[in-house]
C-alpha positions as CSV (number, residue, x, y, z in Angstrom):
1,M,9.8,-5.6,-32.5
2,S,9.1,-5.2,-28.8
3,A,9.6,-8.0,-26.3
4,C,5.8,-8.4,-26.0
5,D,5.3,-8.6,-29.7
6,A,8.0,-11.2,-30.0
7,A,6.4,-13.3,-27.3
8,L,3.0,-13.0,-28.9
9,S,4.4,-13.9,-32.3
10,K,6.0,-17.1,-30.8
11,A,2.8,-18.0,-29.0
12,K,0.7,-17.6,-32.2
13,A,3.1,-19.8,-34.1
14,L,2.7,-22.5,-31.4
15,H,-1.1,-22.3,-31.9
16,I,-1.7,-21.5,-28.2
17,D,-5.4,-20.7,-27.5
18,E,-4.8,-17.4,-25.5
19,Y,-1.7,-15.6,-24.5
20,E,-0.5,-12.5,-22.7
21,A,2.8,-10.8,-22.3
22,F,3.8,-8.3,-19.6
23,F,7.0,-6.3,-20.0
24,A,8.5,-4.1,-17.3
25,E,11.5,-1.8,-17.5
26,R,12.5,-0.2,-14.2
27,K,15.2,2.2,-12.9
28,I,15.5,2.1,-9.1
29,I,17.7,4.2,-6.9
30,T,17.8,3.3,-3.2
31,V,19.6,5.4,-0.6
32,R,20.1,3.6,2.7
33,I,20.6,5.7,5.8
34,T,22.4,4.3,8.9
35,D,23.9,6.0,12.0
36,S,22.7,9.4,10.8
37,E,24.6,9.2,7.5
38,I,24.2,7.7,4.0
39,A,25.5,4.2,4.1
40,E,24.8,3.2,0.5
41,V,23.4,4.6,-2.8
42,K,22.4,1.7,-5.0
43,Q,21.3,2.1,-8.6
44,N,19.7,-0.7,-10.5
45,Q,18.2,-1.0,-14.0
46,E,16.2,-4.1,-14.9
47,K,14.1,-5.4,-17.8
48,S,11.9,-8.4,-17.5
49,L,9.2,-10.2,-19.4
50,A,6.4,-12.4,-18.1
51,V,4.2,-14.6,-20.2
52,R,0.9,-16.2,-19.3
53,I,-0.9,-18.6,-21.6
54,I,-4.2,-20.4,-21.5
55,H,-4.2,-23.5,-23.6
56,Q,-7.1,-26.0,-23.4
57,K,-8.2,-24.2,-20.3
58,R,-4.9,-24.9,-18.6
59,I,-3.0,-21.8,-17.4
60,G,0.8,-21.7,-17.5
61,S,3.3,-18.9,-17.0
62,A,7.0,-18.1,-17.1
63,T,9.2,-15.0,-16.6
64,T,12.6,-14.0,-17.7
65,S,15.1,-11.2,-17.4
66,N,17.2,-12.6,-20.2
67,L,15.3,-11.1,-23.2
68,D,17.8,-12.5,-25.7
69,K,16.9,-16.1,-24.7
70,N,13.7,-16.7,-26.7
71,D,12.2,-19.7,-24.7
72,V,9.9,-18.1,-22.2
73,V,6.8,-19.0,-24.2
74,E,7.9,-22.6,-24.5
75,S,8.5,-22.7,-20.7
76,A,5.0,-21.3,-20.0
77,L,3.5,-23.9,-22.4
78,K,5.4,-26.7,-20.7
79,S,4.1,-25.7,-17.3
80,T,0.5,-26.3,-18.4
81,S,1.1,-30.0,-18.3
82,L,1.4,-29.8,-14.5
83,V,-2.1,-28.2,-13.9
84,K,-5.7,-29.1,-14.3
85,P,-8.0,-27.3,-16.7
86,K,-9.8,-24.3,-15.2
87,N,-13.1,-24.7,-17.0
88,Y,-14.5,-21.5,-15.5
89,W,-11.9,-19.4,-17.3
90,R,-13.5,-17.0,-19.8
91,S,-11.0,-14.8,-21.7
92,L,-8.2,-12.3,-21.5
93,P,-9.4,-8.7,-21.8
94,Q,-10.1,-6.8,-25.0
95,S,-8.6,-3.4,-25.9
96,A,-10.2,-0.4,-24.3
97,K,-9.9,3.4,-24.0
98,F,-8.1,4.4,-20.8
99,P,-8.1,7.7,-19.0
100,S,-5.2,10.1,-18.7
101,L,-4.3,10.5,-15.0
102,Q,-2.8,13.6,-13.3
103,N,0.4,13.7,-11.2
104,V,1.5,10.1,-11.7
105,F,4.6,10.7,-13.8
106,D,7.4,13.2,-13.5
107,Q,10.2,13.6,-16.1
108,K,12.5,14.9,-13.3
109,I,12.3,11.5,-11.5
110,E,12.8,9.6,-14.7
111,S,16.1,11.4,-15.3
112,I,17.2,11.8,-11.6
113,S,20.8,10.9,-10.7
114,G,22.3,9.1,-7.8
115,E,23.9,12.3,-6.6
116,R,20.6,14.1,-6.6
117,A,19.0,11.3,-4.7
118,A,21.7,11.5,-2.1
119,D,21.1,15.3,-1.8
120,I,17.4,14.6,-1.1
121,A,18.4,12.0,1.6
122,Y,20.8,14.5,3.2
123,I,17.9,17.0,3.5
124,M,15.9,14.4,5.4
125,I,18.8,13.6,7.7
126,N,19.7,17.2,8.4
127,A,16.1,18.1,9.2
128,A,15.8,15.1,11.6
129,T,19.1,15.9,13.5
130,K,18.5,19.7,14.0
131,D,17.3,18.9,17.5
132,K,20.3,17.6,19.5
133,R,18.0,15.4,21.6
134,V,17.8,13.1,18.5
135,T,20.8,10.8,18.9
136,A,20.5,8.5,15.9
137,V,18.8,8.5,12.5
138,S,18.2,5.7,10.1
139,G,15.9,5.2,7.1
140,S,15.7,5.0,3.3
141,L,14.8,6.8,0.1
142,N,13.5,4.9,-2.9
143,I,13.1,6.5,-6.3
144,V,11.6,4.5,-9.1
145,F,10.9,5.0,-12.8
146,E,9.1,2.3,-14.7
147,K,7.7,1.7,-18.2
148,I,5.4,-1.2,-18.7
149,E,3.6,-2.8,-21.7
150,I,0.8,-5.3,-21.7
151,A,-0.3,-7.1,-24.9
152,N,-2.4,-10.2,-25.5
153,S,-4.0,-12.3,-28.2
154,N,-7.3,-10.4,-28.1
155,G,-5.7,-7.3,-29.6
156,L,-5.0,-5.5,-26.3
157,N,-1.8,-3.5,-26.3
158,C,-1.3,-0.7,-23.7
159,T,1.7,1.1,-22.2
160,D,2.2,3.2,-19.1
161,K,5.1,5.3,-17.6
162,A,5.2,5.9,-13.9
163,T,7.4,7.5,-11.2
164,Y,7.5,7.0,-7.5
165,L,9.3,8.7,-4.6
166,A,9.2,7.3,-1.1
167,G,11.2,8.4,1.9
168,T,11.3,7.3,5.5
169,I,13.3,8.5,8.5
170,N,13.4,6.8,11.9
171,A,14.8,9.1,14.7
172,E,15.9,7.8,18.1
173,S,16.7,9.5,21.4
174,N,18.4,8.0,24.5
175,V,17.7,11.2,26.4
176,G,15.4,10.7,29.4
177,N,14.1,7.7,31.2
178,S,14.0,5.3,28.2
179,T,15.0,5.2,24.6
180,V,12.2,6.6,22.3
181,S,11.8,6.9,18.6
182,G,9.8,8.7,15.9
183,I,9.0,8.1,12.3
184,G,8.6,10.5,9.4
185,D,7.5,9.4,6.0
186,M,6.3,10.7,2.7
187,S,5.4,9.1,-0.6
188,S,4.5,10.7,-3.9
189,R,4.6,10.3,-7.7
190,T,6.2,13.6,-8.5
191,T,8.9,15.8,-7.0
192,N,6.4,18.6,-6.4
193,G,4.5,16.2,-4.1
194,F,7.5,15.4,-2.0
195,D,8.9,17.5,0.9
196,A,12.2,15.9,2.1
197,E,12.6,18.4,5.0
198,S,9.2,17.6,6.4
199,V,10.1,13.9,6.5
200,G,13.0,14.6,8.9
201,E,11.1,17.1,10.9
202,E,8.2,14.8,11.4
203,A,10.5,12.0,12.7
204,S,12.3,14.4,15.0
205,D,9.0,15.9,16.4
206,M,7.6,12.4,17.1
207,C,10.8,11.4,18.8
208,V,11.5,14.4,21.0
209,N,7.9,14.7,22.0
210,S,8.0,11.1,23.2
211,I,10.9,11.7,25.7
212,N,10.2,10.7,29.3
213,P,7.0,8.7,28.5
214,Q,4.6,7.8,31.3
215,K,2.9,4.4,31.8
216,C,-0.4,4.0,30.1
217,E,-2.7,2.2,32.5
218,S,-4.3,-1.1,31.1
219,E,-7.8,0.1,30.5
220,T,-10.3,1.2,27.8
221,Y,-9.6,4.3,25.8
222,S,-10.8,6.5,23.0
223,I,-7.9,6.1,20.6
224,I,-6.9,8.5,17.8
225,F,-4.9,6.6,15.2
226,E,-2.8,9.0,13.1
227,P,-2.4,8.3,9.4
228,Y,0.7,6.2,9.6
229,A,-1.0,4.0,12.2
230,I,-4.4,3.6,10.5
231,G,-2.6,3.0,7.2
232,E,-0.9,0.0,8.7
233,M,-4.3,-1.3,9.8
234,L,-5.8,-0.7,6.3
235,A,-3.0,-2.7,4.7
236,Y,-2.7,-5.6,7.2
237,V,-6.2,-5.9,8.7
238,F,-8.8,-4.2,6.5
239,A,-7.8,-5.1,2.9
240,S,-8.0,-8.9,2.8
241,N,-11.7,-8.8,4.0
242,F,-12.7,-7.1,0.7
243,N,-10.8,-9.5,-1.5
244,L,-13.4,-11.5,-3.5
245,K,-11.2,-14.6,-3.2
246,I,-11.1,-14.4,0.6
247,Y,-14.8,-13.4,0.7
248,S,-16.0,-16.3,-1.5
249,E,-14.0,-18.7,0.7
250,K,-15.8,-17.4,3.7
251,R,-12.6,-16.2,5.3
252,S,-13.7,-12.6,5.5
253,C,-15.1,-11.2,8.7
254,F,-17.9,-9.5,6.6
255,V,-19.2,-12.7,4.9
256,D,-22.9,-12.3,3.9
257,K,-22.9,-8.6,4.9
258,I,-22.8,-7.0,1.4
259,G,-25.5,-4.4,1.5
260,G,-25.4,-4.2,5.3
261,K,-24.3,-1.5,7.6
262,I,-20.8,-2.2,9.0
263,A,-19.6,1.3,9.9
264,P,-21.1,4.7,10.7
265,E,-22.6,6.7,7.9
266,S,-19.8,9.2,8.2
267,F,-17.2,6.6,7.1
268,S,-16.4,5.4,3.5
269,L,-13.6,3.2,2.3
270,I,-12.8,3.6,-1.4
271,D,-10.3,1.9,-3.7
272,D,-9.3,4.9,-5.8
273,P,-6.9,4.0,-8.7
274,H,-7.1,7.6,-10.2
275,H,-6.1,9.6,-7.1
276,P,-3.4,12.3,-8.0
277,E,-0.1,11.3,-6.4
278,G,-1.5,8.0,-5.3
279,L,1.2,5.3,-5.2
280,G,-1.2,2.7,-6.7
281,S,-2.8,5.0,-9.2
282,K,-3.0,3.6,-12.8
283,P,-5.3,3.9,-15.8
284,F,-5.5,0.1,-16.2
285,D,-4.7,-2.8,-14.0
286,D,-1.9,-5.3,-14.6
287,E,-4.1,-7.4,-17.0
288,G,-5.0,-4.3,-19.1
289,I,-8.5,-3.8,-17.6
290,L,-9.8,-0.3,-17.1
291,T,-9.6,0.9,-13.5
292,I,-12.3,3.0,-11.9
293,P,-12.8,4.2,-8.3
294,R,-14.9,1.7,-6.4
295,P,-16.4,2.1,-2.9
296,L,-15.9,-0.9,-0.6
297,I,-17.7,0.8,2.2
298,D,-20.1,3.5,1.1
299,R,-21.3,5.7,3.9
300,G,-21.2,2.8,6.3
301,I,-22.6,0.2,3.9
302,F,-20.5,-2.8,2.7
303,S,-20.7,-2.2,-1.0
304,G,-18.5,-4.7,-2.7
305,T,-15.3,-6.6,-3.1
306,F,-12.3,-6.4,-5.5
307,S,-10.9,-9.0,-7.8
308,D,-8.7,-9.9,-10.8
309,S,-10.1,-12.0,-13.7
310,F,-9.1,-15.4,-12.5
311,Y,-11.0,-15.3,-9.2
312,A,-13.8,-13.3,-10.7
313,F,-14.4,-15.9,-13.3
314,K,-14.2,-18.6,-10.6
315,E,-17.2,-16.9,-8.9
316,N,-19.0,-16.3,-12.2
317,K,-18.4,-12.5,-12.0
318,E,-16.5,-9.9,-13.9
319,S,-13.1,-8.5,-12.9
320,T,-13.2,-5.2,-11.0
321,G,-9.8,-4.2,-12.6
322,N,-7.7,-5.1,-9.6
323,A,-5.1,-7.4,-11.0
324,S,-1.7,-6.6,-9.6
325,R,1.9,-7.5,-10.3
326,A,3.5,-5.7,-7.4
327,G,7.2,-4.6,-7.6
328,S,9.6,-3.8,-4.9
329,P,10.0,-1.3,-3.3
330,V,7.0,0.3,-5.1
331,G,5.4,0.1,-8.5
332,R,5.0,-3.0,-10.8
333,S,7.2,-5.8,-12.0
334,A,7.0,-8.7,-14.5
335,Q,5.3,-11.2,-12.2
336,P,4.0,-14.1,-14.4
337,I,0.6,-14.4,-12.5
338,P,-1.2,-11.3,-11.2
339,F,-3.1,-11.4,-8.0
340,P,-6.1,-9.3,-6.7
341,S,-5.1,-6.2,-4.7
342,P,-6.6,-2.8,-4.1
343,H,-4.8,0.1,-5.8
344,N,-5.2,3.0,-3.2
345,L,-7.3,2.1,-0.2
346,M,-8.7,5.5,0.8
347,I,-10.7,6.6,3.8
348,S,-13.1,9.5,3.3
349,G,-15.5,11.3,5.5
350,K,-16.3,14.6,7.0
351,G,-12.9,15.7,8.3
352,V,-12.2,17.7,11.4
353,S,-8.9,19.0,12.7
354,K,-6.9,16.8,15.0
355,D,-6.8,19.6,17.6
356,E,-10.6,19.5,17.7
357,I,-10.7,15.7,18.0
358,I,-8.2,15.9,21.0
359,K,-10.2,18.7,22.6
360,N,-13.4,16.6,22.5
361,T,-11.6,13.5,24.0
362,K,-12.0,13.0,27.7
363,K,-9.8,9.9,28.2
364,G,-7.7,8.7,25.3
365,L,-4.5,7.9,23.5
366,L,-3.0,9.4,20.4
367,V,-1.1,6.8,18.5
368,G,1.3,7.8,15.8
369,R,2.7,4.4,14.8
370,L,1.9,0.7,15.0
371,W,4.2,-2.3,14.9
372,Y,3.5,-6.1,14.5
373,T,0.0,-5.6,13.1
374,Y,-1.6,-8.9,12.1
375,A,-4.8,-10.8,12.0
376,V,-5.3,-13.3,14.9
377,N,-8.6,-14.8,13.8
378,P,-9.3,-13.5,10.3
379,E,-12.8,-15.0,10.1
380,R,-13.9,-13.2,13.2
381,G,-11.9,-10.1,12.4
382,D,-9.7,-10.3,15.5
383,F,-6.3,-8.6,15.2
384,S,-3.3,-7.6,17.3
385,C,-0.9,-4.6,17.1
386,T,1.6,-2.8,19.3
387,A,2.0,0.9,19.7
388,R,5.6,1.6,20.6
389,S,6.3,5.2,19.6
390,G,4.4,8.4,19.0
391,I,2.0,7.7,21.9
392,K,0.3,10.6,23.8
393,I,-1.9,10.3,26.9
394,I,-5.0,12.5,26.6
395,E,-7.0,13.7,29.6
396,N,-10.0,16.1,29.5
397,G,-9.2,17.4,26.1
398,R,-5.5,18.0,26.6
399,I,-2.3,16.0,25.9
400,K,-1.0,15.1,29.4
401,S,2.2,13.4,28.6
402,P,4.0,11.0,26.2
403,G,2.9,7.4,26.8
404,K,4.8,4.1,27.1
405,P,4.1,1.2,24.7
406,V,0.8,-0.6,24.8
407,R,-0.6,-3.7,23.1
408,I,-4.0,-3.7,21.4
409,V,-6.0,-6.8,20.7
410,H,-9.3,-5.8,19.1
411,N,-11.9,-6.8,16.5
412,L,-12.3,-5.1,13.1
413,P,-16.2,-5.2,12.9
414,V,-16.3,-3.7,16.4
415,L,-13.7,-1.1,15.5
416,L,-15.6,0.0,12.4
417,Q,-18.9,0.4,14.4
418,N,-17.1,2.6,17.0
419,I,-15.5,5.1,14.7
420,S,-16.4,8.5,16.2
421,S,-14.3,11.0,14.3
422,I,-12.4,11.3,11.0
423,G,-9.6,13.8,10.6
424,N,-8.8,16.3,7.9
425,D,-5.1,15.4,7.7
426,T,-5.3,13.0,4.7
427,R,-2.0,11.8,3.3
428,N,-0.3,8.9,1.4
429,V,0.9,6.2,3.6
430,L,3.2,3.3,2.6
431,N,4.2,1.1,5.5
432,W,7.0,-1.4,5.1
433,H,6.3,-3.8,2.2
434,S,2.6,-3.1,2.3
435,L,-0.3,-1.7,0.3
436,P,-0.5,2.0,-0.7
437,T,-3.2,3.8,1.4
438,I,-4.6,7.3,1.5
439,T,-5.9,8.2,5.0
440,P,-6.5,10.8,7.6
441,S,-6.4,10.2,11.4
442,V,-9.3,8.1,12.7
443,Q,-10.7,8.1,16.2
444,V,-12.2,4.9,17.6
445,E,-14.1,4.5,20.9
446,G,-13.9,1.7,23.5
447,I,-10.5,0.1,22.7
448,K,-8.7,-1.8,25.5
449,A,-5.0,-1.1,25.6
450,V,-2.6,-3.2,27.7
451,S,0.5,-1.7,29.1
452,I,3.7,-3.4,28.1
């Protein structure tokens, strides 16, 4: 009997109205890189079980990693005495037919060893340190295999196997007039989708091409945000505004604008849970509801929000299949209560080459990386971020020189309206502890940058 079956059997014996079990088995290898060498290879295997029950409209939950101790259902039931009934709750999902997705599981990753993981990390390090102007390298490599099962009292029982590979290198140089840095990153679901050498090369290129940066004057620019930079904006500024919970509480900067034009017709923002190699791709969400690609902005029009069951029922709507039980560093874990989250936030549009975008830019900045990105006034859409590395000053269609750090305080609705170009360099982006995104470079006009 599986852990889910045992939990459901116990809940049935206790005559609980509705119940759900979520089991996660995960193998995680983390390689930590410090001072241009591998500092640690850590391997961890974990099994955990989460139970959510709905009894007399009261919702309780519990989780355990001790599968031999058979009291998780009782703990969840006991917790219901502490909460008020949620009379808007409808029901846990029924069983359904789920699609078979491409490039989301790799047997090689499931069976990978710590030694092989270290070999991959060394490839990243060696590629980053070929150029002797790079004086220090740090970073990490995370490799995850997971197997999850969801079962509930309505007959749903579904399983999924998934693999993830995510590598990041930070390269630094103290050559020149100031210390500069560069980042290289790559994330995939299969070994074929991951190029360790390019991670190091990308970090090295950004770093050495930032040596001897010049001051960026505090003025208004046309800014080209490369994928790693726009990915951070998607995760920390864009995403919450399309969350039904945030929207219904009137904390989104797009309240009452569904059906309205909020971006150029050339711009679309899609939550795509079926994208090959997408870090958030899955056939069903973490409640067992079928996932489908959904436009949030469709050719400039605000098309909809995302939600799990709880917040959908609260607003008398149906779930969009966006329940999430996020795991660290990637993937899923046995969190007792799911929360609404996009799977893969993806920007699409008519892509042009970055060289062409630069050629058509009279006065601008190319920004490869953002730091400290956060909402300042979420209801208005105001946000702040800092560009500290990978900055290029553009004049009359040519890169003039590397640029020194700048701070950007801007507004999301204004930013969307002023998108002028979308690149053809789409890639997976996974910023530190953030949402998976799939994005190309994006150019935005009229952004004030302040020299730091």
